[in-house]
N, C-alpha and C positions, 0 to 999 in steps of 0.2 A: 163835706167837711173840709175839703182842702182848700176852699175858698177862705172860710172863717180862720183856719188854721195858719194861712198865708197873711192874713189881715193882722192877727196877733203879732207875727213875726215882724211886719213892716210897719206898724202902726206908731212905733215909737222912733223911728229913724226919720231924722230931718233932711228929706230929699229935697233938691232944688225945685222939684215940681211936684204935683199932688197925684202920687201914684195908688193911693189908698183906695179913690172911687174907681180907678181903672182895674185894680185887682177885684173889689168887692163885686163889679158889675159885668165882668168878663164873660159871664154865663148867661146874661139876659139874652132873650131873643128879640130881634127885630119887631116880631108880632105880637110881644108882650107876653109869651108863654114860658119866659125863661125863669131863672132865680138869681139872688135870693129875694128881689123886691117886685118882681113882674113889671118892671119898667119897660116901655115900648117906643120904638122909633127914636126920635131926637131926645127922649127924656134919658137914655142911656149915653154916658159920657162918650165922647167921640173917640177917646183913647181905649175904652173898653170895647168899642165896636170894632176898632182896628185889630186889637189883641185878639178877639174872638175869631175874626176870619183868618188871621195869620195863624194862630194856634191850631185851629181846624185843618188848615192846609199842611201844616208840619206834621200834625198827627196822622192825616191821610197818607202823605207820602213817606210816612216812617213804617219801617216793618214792626210788627206786632207780633206777640206769640200766637194770636187767634186769627191773624189774617196777614196776607202779603200787602206789601206797600203799593199804593196807587201810583201810577206815572204822574207828574206835575200836570199834564193835561187832563188826566181824568179826575184828579183833585180839584182842578180849577171849574171843569164842568158840574161838579158837585156844589161847589160854591155857588156858581150862576144859577143852579136849579134851586137852591135854598135863598137867592137873594129876594128879599122881601119878606121872607118867613124866619129864617134864624138869622140871617146877616143883613146888614144895611147895604142896600143896592149900589149905592154910591161908593161906599167903601170896597165892594168887590169889582166894581168897575175900575177904580184907582189901581186895586192890586192887580187886575188883569193887565192893565197897561203898564206896569212895572214888570210884570212877568213877561209881557210881550217884548219889551226894551231889553230885558236880560237875555232873552232866547236869542234875539236878534245879534246881541254882542258876542254869543257863544261863550265859550270858557276862555277866551283871549284876555278878557278883563277880569283882574283879580282885585280891583278897587273895591273896598267896602264903602257903604253908605249908611248913614245913620238918620233916621226921620226925628226931629225934635217937634213935639207938639206943643204949641203955646196955647195958652187959654184965651188969648185975644183973638178974635174972629178976623 
């Protein structure tokens, strides 16, 4: 229900980019077993594929009442394990490269980065 509730909140806001498809499809799975529409692979908007992987990583590395947080390395291994099933393998690979770069930089770099996804390939 949270997908539909969120859609109702955002569908009337005029964003400079199309966020509704990203919100609607971020629980689709790369193998087609997700929801709400059972989209598969590249049928899923790229923004939704990215949000799915990042959302899962954040959830796994966050403490929850029912479990302890995983380390970033453990969470990344789970993303890799689920690549091709739950997550887009290319997105997981790109996410791994970003994490590797950030780990190499250590905590010295505090600069924030914003990823903008354009509809044009």
